[in-house]
N, C-alpha and C positions, 0 to 999 in steps of 0.2 A: 727087062733084063735086070732085075736088082740083082741077082745072083753071082754075077760076074762083074768085072772091073776092065777098063780100057786102060792098056799098058801106056803111060805117058811118051811122049816123044820131047817135042819141043814147047807144044800148048795143048790146051784142051780141045782144039777145033782140028787137030791133025795126028788124033789117036788112030792107030792101024791095027791093035792087038786086045784082045780081053784075056783074062783068066779067071779060074775059080777064086773066090773070096776065102782067104787061107785062115788058118787057125788064130783066135784071139782077136779076129777082126769082124766087120759087119760091113755089108756093102749097101749103098743106095744111089739110086740114079747115077751109076757108072762111077762112083767114087768110093774108095777103101777108107774105113775108119777103124780105129781101134776100139777095141771094148773098153767103156770107161771103167776107172777104179772102182773095185767092189765087186764087178762082174768078172764073168769070164766067157769064152767062147771054145768049145771042145767041138764043133762041127764045123765043117766047111760050108760055104754058101749062106751064111748067117745074113739076114736083111733087115734086123731091127737093133736099135740101140741097146735093148735089154741083153741082148746075145743070147748065150745059153741059160742064163740067169743068175743069180747072186752066189756070190762065194759063200761057202759054207761055213757054219759054227766052228768056232775055234781056228778059224783061217782067216787070211786078209789075201786080196788079189790087188795086184798093181794094173797100171793101164797094160792092156793088151794081154792079159792073164789068159792061159789055155786050160786051166784045171780049177774046180772049186776048192782043191786043196794045195794051191800054189805056195803058200808060205804058212807054217805054223806059227800060232800068234805069238808065242816066245817064252812065257814064263808064267808064273801064279799070279803075278802082280797085273797082268795083262789081260784085258778081254776082246775077243773079236766077235760081236754078234753076226749073225747071218748078213751078209752084203758090206763087210768091212772093207776098205780101202787100205787101213792102217791100223795097228794095235792101238788101244785106248788103256792108257795107264789109271788102274784103281786107286781112287784116294784113301787116304786114312779114315777110319771108320766104316769101311767097307771090305768084303773079302770077295773072292770069286769061287765059282761053283767046284764042290769038293769032289765031285762024282766022275771027273774026267781027268784025263792027263794034266799035269802042271803045265805042260805046253800048248794045250788045246783048251783053254778055258775061253766061256764065251758069255758068262753072266755074272753079276755082281749083286751082292745082296748087304743090307744095313747090318754092321755088327749087332749081335744081340745081346740083351742085357745078361750080365755075369761073363762077359767075354771082353776083348780087346782086341783092335785090328789096327795095327800101327802103319799099315800102308804098304805091306809087302805082299798083300793078297791073302795070307792066312788069318784066320781068327784063333785066339789063343785064351784058354780059360784062365779066369783071374784066379790066382792062387790062393790059398787059404790065408786068412787075414785080410784080404782086399775084396773090394766089391767093384761093380759098374753098373750104372744106368743111366737114362737120358732124363733124369728127373732134376739134376741139379743144373742142367743147361750150361755147364761148363764149355769153353772152346775146345778144350782137348777132352770132353768127354768120349769114352768107347777108343781114344788114342791110348788112354792109360789106364789102369785100375787105382783106385784109391783105398788108402788105410781105412780099414774100419774103425768105428768110434771108441774112443776109451769106454771100458766097462762092458764090452762086448766082444764077442769073437766071432769068427766069419769061417765057414767052410770053403772048399775052392768052387768056384762058379757063384758066388753069392751074388745078389741083386740088389741088397740092401745093407747100410752101413751096421745097422742093428740087428743083425739075423740072430742071434742067441745073446741073451742075457748072462753075464759072467757065471753068475750062478748063488754064492753064498758069501759069507764072511771068510769061508777057509780059501776063497780064489780071489784072485785079482786078475783083469785084463789090461793092459797098456793098450794104446793105441796101434792098431793093425796088428792084432792077436789071433792067430790061428786056433789055438786051444786056451782054456784056461790056466793059469798058473797058480800052484799050490803057495799058500802064505807059509813062510818058515816059522818054527817054533820060536817064540821071543818076538814075533813081529804082529802086527795088526793091518788090516787091509783099509785103505782110504782112498782119496780121491784127488786127481790131479787137474789142471787147467783153471781157467778164469773162474769156473763156477764151483771149485772145489767144497767151498763151506756151503753152499745152497745145497749140493748135493748130499752132504752129511747130514743136513736136516731132514731132506725129502725120502732119501734112500733108506729107510728104517730098517729093511730086511738085508741091507747090504749086498743087494744081487749085482750092482754095478760097480764095484771098487776097480780101481784101475791102477793103483802103486801098493806096495808095501811100506811099513815104516817100522824102524826098530821100537819096541818099548820104551818109553822114556823112563826116567829115575823117578820112583814112587808109583809105578804101575806094573803091572805083569799081564802078559797077553796068552791068551789061551783059545785056541779055534778059530784066530784071525779077529779076534775082539780083544778091546783093551779094557783093563779093571783097576782101580785104585787098590792099593796094597790095603788089606783091611787093618781093623784097629788090632794093635797088639804085635805089629810086624813093622818093619821099616824098607826102603829099596833104594839103595844108592847108586845102582849101577843101569846101564841100557839092557834090553835084551830078557829081561826076567820072563820067565814062562810058567810059574807056580804061584800059588796064593800065599806061599810061605815069604814069598819076595826075597829080600837078602837074609831073611831070618827072623827070628822072634825078637822082639825089644829084649835089651839085657836086663839083668836083675839090677834092682836100684832105679830106674828110669821106667817111663811109661810112654806109649805111643798112641795117642787119640785117634790118629787118622782122620776120616771124614766124619766122624761122630759129633752130633750135636750133644749140648750138654746133658748129663744124667743126672737124675735126682738124687741117685746114692753117691755122687762123686763129691770131693772135698771142694770147698769154695775156690781153693787156689787154683784148681785143675784148669790148664788152659785148652781151648778148643780151637785149633788152626782151621778147621774144616778142610783140609786139604791131606793128600799124601805125604807121608812122613819118609824124608830122604835121609834123615841122620838117626843112627841108633841111640844117641846119647844127648839129644835135643832137650828133653825135658827132665830135669831132677825130680826124684819122688817129693821131696820137699820137707823133711823135717822127721823128728823122733815120732813124731804121733801116726806117722805113715810109713807104710812099706809097699815096695813094689816086687813082685815075684817076677821071675822071666815070663815075658809076654802081656805085660799087664796094659789094659786100654788107660787106666786111669789108676791113682794110688789109692790103697786101701786103708780105713783108719784103723788102729790097734783095737783089738777086742779087750773087754775089761778081765782083769786078771793075767793079762799078757804083756811083754814088753818087746819091742821091735830089735832086731838085730841085723848084722852084715852092713855092708858098705863103708865107706871113707869116714875119715876122723870128722869130716864136716858135719857128719849125722844127716845128710840130705839126701842119701842113696842107701837107706834101710831096703832091704829086699824080703825079710820074713818075720814072723814074731813068735816068741817062746812063752810058755806058759812060767808063771811066776814060780820060782822055788819055794820049799817050804822055809820057813822061817824069815821069808822077805815080804814086802809088798810092793806092788807097781803101781805107777801113776805117770799118766800122759805119755805113755809108750816107754 
């Protein structure tokens, strides 16, 4: 008679009545027991500790539960697999099954690459400029997304810090870039971080620039690249964007810039081998020489001509004129 139990009086030896085993319980050898947590009893006269079975997915059952749907699991950060006696909190790096009500979750999954899972039961796609994966083995991997590397940009859901190269010298990508940024006129692309100078040597195609820098005096910048101001010009300010730099070398002076010594140049010509910052740094050099506007180096006078222009010191002549009739010209 396992399906009934005897009503207690004072002792187990003086029972005088029996009744049907009620819901949420099972009865064995005349004794009634509560259905254990995680199970339920929805029928009378149960005689096994398994009662009517396990609590359903998405629900939990306390002791003596009468339904497999006794208590909804409770929220997206909680799961209740079949047979749950209480909800289980989902840790960070995991998310719960998305195809059911947020109150009835019963499975958890490891956060996939390209997403982050902070522990609220949801997974979130990494925004553009960020990435996530398991390769770096950081303790908070998949809890947060990380900035993409300098010189690269990442679309949303990226699994790599180097998803796309920034592109060319016209663009630069700081750390955490969602799209390449255009280099401004008068600026050039370069590199940041501890390996900036090494990157400058290696990245000959300028595909991985991470900063833009204003062109220094003596240089001009075009299409994200820096060039020395050419011979015959000077550059005195930052941000020049034309090969004319700050202008042509003025009359009576010369601007050799990066030129190496030229065979037809006078012996007194100076060759600094660098960009020229000042317009009037090098005087033309005497009556034997003249320097038109934009001169690379002094030009010696021609026979039958004399030099003209410039100051009273005769060091800044800038043209020559033919010797007039009735005169002769010597040494400029």
